[in-house]
C-alpha positions as CSV (number, residue, x, y, z in Angstrom):
1,X,0.0,0.0,0.0
2,X,1.3,3.4,-1.0
3,X,1.8,6.3,1.5
4,X,-1.1,8.0,-0.2
5,X,-3.5,5.1,0.1
6,X,-2.5,4.7,3.7
7,X,-3.3,8.4,4.5
8,X,-6.7,8.0,2.7
9,X,-7.4,4.9,4.6
10,X,-6.6,6.5,7.9
11,X,-8.8,9.5,7.1
12,X,-11.8,7.1,6.3
13,X,-11.3,5.4,9.6
14,X,-11.3,8.6,11.6
15,X,-14.3,9.9,9.6
16,X,-16.3,6.8,10.3
17,X,-15.3,6.9,13.9
18,X,-16.3,10.6,14.2
19,X,-19.6,9.9,12.6
20,X,-20.3,6.9,14.8
21,X,-19.6,9.0,17.9
22,X,-22.0,11.6,16.7
23,X,-24.7,9.2,16.0
24,X,-24.3,7.6,19.4
25,X,-24.5,11.0,21.1
26,X,-27.7,11.9,19.2
27,X,-29.2,8.6,20.0
28,X,-28.5,9.1,23.7
29,X,-30.0,12.6,23.5
30,X,-33.1,11.2,21.8
31,X,-33.5,8.5,24.4
32,X,-33.0,11.0,27.3
33,X,-35.7,13.5,25.7
34,X,-38.1,10.6,25.3
35,X,-37.5,9.5,28.9
36,X,-37.9,13.0,30.2
37,X,-41.1,13.5,28.0
38,X,-42.6,10.3,29.4
39,X,-41.9,11.4,33.0
40,X,-43.1,14.9,32.3
41,X,-46.5,13.6,31.1
42,X,-46.9,10.8,33.5
43,X,-49.8,10.7,36.0
44,X,-47.2,10.7,38.8
45,X,-45.7,13.9,37.6
46,X,-49.0,15.5,37.1
47,X,-50.2,14.5,40.6
48,X,-47.0,15.9,42.2
49,X,-47.1,19.1,40.3
50,X,-50.8,19.8,39.9
51,X,-51.3,22.4,42.7
52,X,-48.1,24.6,42.2
53,X,-48.5,27.9,40.5
54,X,-48.0,28.0,36.6
55,X,-44.5,28.6,35.2
56,X,-43.7,30.1,31.9
57,X,-42.4,26.8,30.8
58,X,-45.7,25.3,31.5
59,X,-47.3,27.8,29.2
60,X,-44.7,27.1,26.5
61,X,-45.3,23.4,26.7
62,X,-49.1,23.8,26.6
63,X,-48.8,26.3,23.7
64,X,-47.0,23.8,21.7
65,X,-49.5,21.1,22.2
66,X,-52.5,23.3,21.7
67,X,-51.0,25.2,18.6
68,X,-51.2,28.7,20.3
69,X,-49.4,31.5,18.5
70,X,-46.8,33.4,20.3
71,X,-49.2,36.2,21.0
72,X,-51.8,33.7,22.5
73,X,-49.1,32.2,24.6
74,X,-48.2,35.5,26.1
75,X,-51.7,36.5,26.7
76,X,-52.3,33.1,28.5
77,X,-49.2,33.7,30.6
78,X,-50.5,37.1,31.7
79,X,-53.8,35.5,32.7
80,X,-52.2,32.8,34.7
81,X,-49.8,35.3,36.5
82,X,-52.6,37.7,37.3
83,X,-54.7,35.1,39.2
84,X,-51.7,32.9,40.3
85,X,-53.3,29.9,38.4
86,X,-52.3,26.5,39.4
87,X,-50.3,24.4,36.9
88,X,-52.0,25.1,33.6
89,X,-50.8,21.8,32.3
90,X,-53.2,20.1,34.7
91,X,-55.8,23.0,35.0
92,X,-56.9,22.9,31.3
93,X,-58.1,19.3,31.9
94,X,-60.5,20.6,34.5
95,X,-63.3,22.1,32.6
96,X,-65.0,23.8,35.6
97,X,-61.7,25.2,36.9
98,X,-60.7,26.5,33.5
99,X,-64.2,28.1,33.0
100,X,-63.9,29.8,36.3
101,X,-60.3,31.2,35.3
102,X,-61.4,32.5,32.0
103,X,-64.9,33.7,33.3
104,X,-63.1,35.8,35.8
105,X,-60.7,37.3,33.2
106,X,-63.6,38.0,30.9
107,X,-65.6,39.9,33.5
108,X,-62.4,41.9,34.2
109,X,-62.0,42.8,30.5
110,X,-65.5,43.9,29.9
111,X,-65.6,45.9,33.2
112,X,-63.2,48.4,31.5
113,X,-62.6,49.5,27.9
114,X,-60.9,46.6,26.2
115,X,-60.2,46.3,22.5
116,X,-62.3,43.7,20.7
117,X,-59.2,42.2,19.1
118,X,-57.7,41.5,22.5
119,X,-61.1,39.8,23.6
120,X,-61.1,37.7,20.3
121,X,-57.6,36.5,21.2
122,X,-58.9,35.5,24.6
123,X,-61.7,33.3,23.1
124,X,-59.3,31.8,20.5
125,X,-57.1,30.6,23.5
126,X,-60.1,29.3,25.3
127,X,-61.3,27.3,22.3
128,X,-57.9,25.9,21.4
129,X,-57.4,24.6,25.0
130,X,-60.8,23.0,24.9
131,X,-60.0,21.3,21.5
132,X,-56.7,20.0,23.0
133,X,-58.5,18.5,26.0
134,X,-61.0,16.8,23.8
135,X,-58.2,15.3,21.7
136,X,-56.8,13.8,24.8
137,X,-60.2,12.3,25.5
138,X,-60.3,9.8,22.6
139,X,-64.0,8.9,21.9
140,X,-64.0,5.2,21.3
141,X,-67.6,4.4,21.8
142,X,-71.1,6.0,21.7
143,X,-71.2,5.3,25.4
144,X,-69.4,8.7,25.7
145,X,-72.5,10.4,24.4
146,X,-74.8,12.2,26.9
147,X,-78.5,12.9,27.0
148,X,-79.4,15.9,24.9
149,X,-76.8,15.4,22.3
150,X,-78.1,16.1,18.7
151,X,-77.4,13.1,16.2
152,X,-77.9,13.1,12.5
153,X,-80.0,10.1,11.7
154,X,-79.8,8.7,8.1
155,X,-83.2,7.4,7.2
156,X,-84.0,4.5,4.8
157,X,-84.6,7.1,2.0
158,X,-81.2,8.6,2.7
159,X,-82.8,11.8,4.2
160,X,-81.2,13.1,7.4
161,X,-83.1,13.7,10.6
162,X,-81.7,15.7,13.5
163,X,-82.7,13.6,16.6
164,X,-81.9,14.2,20.2
165,X,-80.6,11.5,22.6
166,X,-83.3,10.9,25.2
167,X,-81.8,8.1,27.3
168,X,-78.4,6.3,27.4
169,X,-77.1,3.4,29.5
170,X,-74.2,0.8,29.3
171,X,-76.2,-1.3,26.7
172,X,-78.0,1.1,24.4
173,X,-79.1,4.7,23.7
174,X,-82.3,6.1,22.5
175,X,-83.2,8.8,20.0
176,X,-86.3,10.8,20.4
177,X,-88.3,10.7,17.1
178,X,-90.8,13.5,16.7
179,X,-94.5,12.3,16.4
180,X,-94.8,13.5,12.8
181,X,-92.2,10.9,12.0
182,X,-93.6,7.9,13.7
183,X,-95.4,6.5,10.6
184,X,-93.0,7.8,8.0
185,X,-91.9,5.3,5.3
186,X,-88.4,6.6,5.8
187,X,-88.1,4.9,9.2
188,X,-85.5,2.2,9.0
189,X,-86.6,-1.3,9.8
190,X,-85.7,-2.8,13.3
191,X,-82.5,-4.7,13.4
192,X,-81.1,-2.7,10.4
193,X,-77.9,-0.7,10.5
194,X,-78.2,3.1,10.5
195,X,-75.5,5.7,9.7
196,X,-75.2,8.4,12.5
197,X,-73.3,11.5,12.6
198,X,-72.8,13.9,15.5
199,X,-70.8,17.0,16.4
200,X,-69.6,17.7,19.9
201,X,-69.8,21.2,21.4
202,X,-66.2,21.9,20.5
203,X,-66.9,21.3,16.9
204,X,-65.3,17.7,16.4
205,X,-67.6,15.7,14.1
206,X,-67.8,11.9,14.1
207,X,-69.6,9.3,12.1
208,X,-70.6,5.9,13.2
209,X,-72.9,3.0,12.4
210,X,-75.3,1.7,15.0
211,X,-78.0,-1.1,14.8
212,X,-81.5,-0.2,15.5
213,X,-82.9,-2.6,18.1
214,X,-86.6,-1.5,18.2
215,X,-89.1,1.5,18.3
216,X,-91.1,2.0,21.5
217,X,-92.7,4.8,23.6
218,X,-91.0,5.5,26.9
219,X,-92.4,6.5,30.1
220,X,-92.8,10.0,29.0
221,X,-94.7,8.7,26.0
222,X,-92.1,9.9,23.6
223,X,-91.6,7.8,20.5
224,X,-88.0,6.6,20.5
225,X,-85.6,4.5,18.6
226,X,-83.4,2.3,20.8
227,X,-80.0,1.8,19.3
228,X,-77.0,-0.3,20.2
229,X,-73.7,1.3,21.1
230,X,-71.0,1.3,18.6
231,X,-67.2,1.2,19.0
232,X,-66.4,2.0,15.5
233,X,-66.2,5.8,15.4
234,X,-64.5,8.0,12.7
235,X,-63.5,11.6,13.2
236,X,-64.8,13.7,10.2
237,X,-63.7,17.3,10.7
238,X,-62.5,19.9,13.2
239,X,-64.3,23.2,13.3
240,X,-62.3,26.4,13.8
241,X,-64.9,27.7,16.3
242,X,-67.1,26.3,19.0
243,X,-70.9,26.5,18.3
244,X,-74.1,26.1,20.3
245,X,-77.5,24.8,19.6
246,X,-80.3,27.4,19.6
247,X,-84.1,27.6,18.7
248,X,-84.5,31.3,18.0
249,X,-86.4,33.2,15.4
250,X,-84.2,34.9,12.8
251,X,-84.6,36.8,9.5
252,X,-82.5,36.8,6.5
253,X,-82.3,38.5,3.0
254,X,-80.7,37.8,-0.2
255,X,-77.4,39.4,-1.1
256,X,-76.1,40.1,-4.6
257,X,-72.7,41.1,-5.5
258,X,-72.2,43.4,-8.5
259,X,-69.1,45.2,-9.9
260,X,-69.0,49.1,-10.1
261,X,-67.5,51.1,-12.9
262,X,-64.2,51.4,-10.8
263,X,-64.0,47.5,-10.7
264,X,-64.9,47.3,-7.0
265,X,-67.4,44.8,-5.6
266,X,-70.5,46.0,-4.0
267,X,-73.3,44.1,-2.2
268,X,-76.9,44.8,-2.7
269,X,-79.1,43.5,0.0
270,X,-82.8,42.6,-0.9
271,X,-85.3,44.6,1.1
272,X,-87.5,41.3,1.3
273,X,-86.9,39.6,4.6
274,X,-87.6,35.9,5.2
275,X,-88.3,34.4,8.6
276,X,-86.5,31.3,9.7
277,X,-85.3,29.6,12.9
278,X,-81.7,29.6,14.1
279,X,-80.7,26.0,15.0
280,X,-77.2,26.6,15.9
281,X,-74.5,29.3,15.7
282,X,-70.8,29.8,16.0
283,X,-68.5,32.9,15.2
284,X,-67.9,31.4,11.8
285,X,-71.4,30.3,10.6
286,X,-74.8,29.0,11.5
287,X,-77.5,26.5,10.5
288,X,-81.0,28.0,10.0
289,X,-84.3,26.4,9.1
290,X,-86.8,27.9,6.6
291,X,-89.5,27.0,4.1
292,X,-87.5,28.0,1.0
293,X,-85.2,25.6,-1.0
294,X,-82.3,28.1,-1.5
295,X,-79.5,26.6,-3.2
296,X,-75.8,26.3,-2.3
297,X,-73.8,29.4,-3.3
298,X,-76.5,32.0,-2.4
299,X,-75.3,34.8,-0.3
300,X,-77.5,36.0,2.7
301,X,-77.6,38.6,5.3
302,X,-78.7,36.9,8.6
303,X,-80.2,39.1,11.4
304,X,-80.5,37.5,14.8
305,X,-80.6,38.3,18.6
306,X,-79.0,36.7,21.6
307,X,-79.4,37.7,25.2
308,X,-76.2,39.8,25.1
309,X,-76.6,41.3,21.6
310,X,-79.8,42.5,19.7
311,X,-80.3,42.7,15.9
312,X,-76.8,41.4,15.1
313,X,-76.1,41.1,11.3
314,X,-73.8,38.7,9.6
315,X,-73.4,38.0,5.8
316,X,-72.6,34.5,4.7
317,X,-72.8,32.0,1.9
318,X,-74.8,28.8,1.8
319,X,-72.4,25.9,1.7
320,X,-75.0,23.2,2.0
321,X,-78.8,22.9,1.8
322,X,-80.5,20.0,3.5
323,X,-84.1,19.0,3.1
324,X,-86.3,17.9,6.0
325,X,-88.1,14.6,5.3
326,X,-91.7,15.0,6.3
327,X,-92.0,18.7,6.4
328,X,-91.7,21.3,3.6
329,X,-88.7,22.8,5.3
330,X,-85.0,23.2,4.5
331,X,-81.9,23.6,6.6
332,X,-79.4,26.1,5.3
333,X,-75.8,25.7,6.5
334,X,-74.2,29.2,6.2
335,X,-70.6,30.1,6.5
336,X,-70.2,33.7,7.6
337,X,-67.9,35.7,5.2
338,X,-68.5,39.2,6.8
339,X,-69.2,39.5,10.5
340,X,-68.4,42.3,12.9
341,X,-65.7,41.4,15.5
342,X,-67.9,42.5,18.4
343,X,-70.6,40.2,17.2
344,X,-68.1,37.3,17.1
345,X,-67.1,38.1,20.6
346,X,-70.6,38.2,21.9
347,X,-71.4,34.9,20.3
348,X,-68.4,33.4,22.0
349,X,-69.6,34.8,25.3
350,X,-72.9,33.3,24.8
351,X,-71.6,29.9,24.0
352,X,-69.3,29.8,27.1
353,X,-72.0,31.4,29.2
354,X,-69.5,34.2,30.4
């Protein structure tokens, strides 16, 4: 072997040795970090640290998990410091305690002039923490559903009914079927499988298939469908904002967009107002029921009132129209495209009951 070849061989040996050392160090670091993370998220660690005051590192860790922006993380840190909140990594899992913390802060904000943009950030933090908590609570069975939950029930004619859970136990749950449906040909046959879809208050939507055991009238003389529990549940989507069910009268008008001579777009709102019912609402959209089969793509201006805000207006576009089965009614799914920030914040306050 020539001196040159010997030098090249020696260099390769050194290079391989250095690379091996680096890989070993990285592997050790990775193992240590995994071990630390496991300890940091263990029940023992949480139990030991649950009652101490929140630290900045706790907020940073939670911000990473919840997808908070840097501004939102700083805002959460100020809230925790102001009220000397106990460890936020534990607190966010306690719905009542977290509500108390945020309710107190909201009352402080509205008691003095506070920019609406700051209030909007406040509610964005609240909802992101709620979504994180729900992700931790993996739904693996319809046994997790509670009385009052609205479920989309697919009929034998492929129509969708919005039914409410009337009762639930370890074996089955029952859906209240309005009396006008009790003789409908759309009712699935007993022992058949039925497609169900439900959206939890935080906006997580799920689909499942349940077997219909029987129809009967319960002790309240309500006509119900008794369903078996299902353990096959698929998540469908995650909404960007929390919504709440309502049963309020609203009005809406058609909106047309037209181009001006200068190339700008102007909206022309029809003077004709149609009365409907607001079925649910969020800061990003709503579902309303009416007697008109208005098609997807139509723009509307919706006017509604909530306890904390009267005659609020929001402009949106219909993204889906759903026909009710036995009534000449239609459910319009509206996505807001133009809504005042104050209105958005008041909707959030109503949803969280602050």
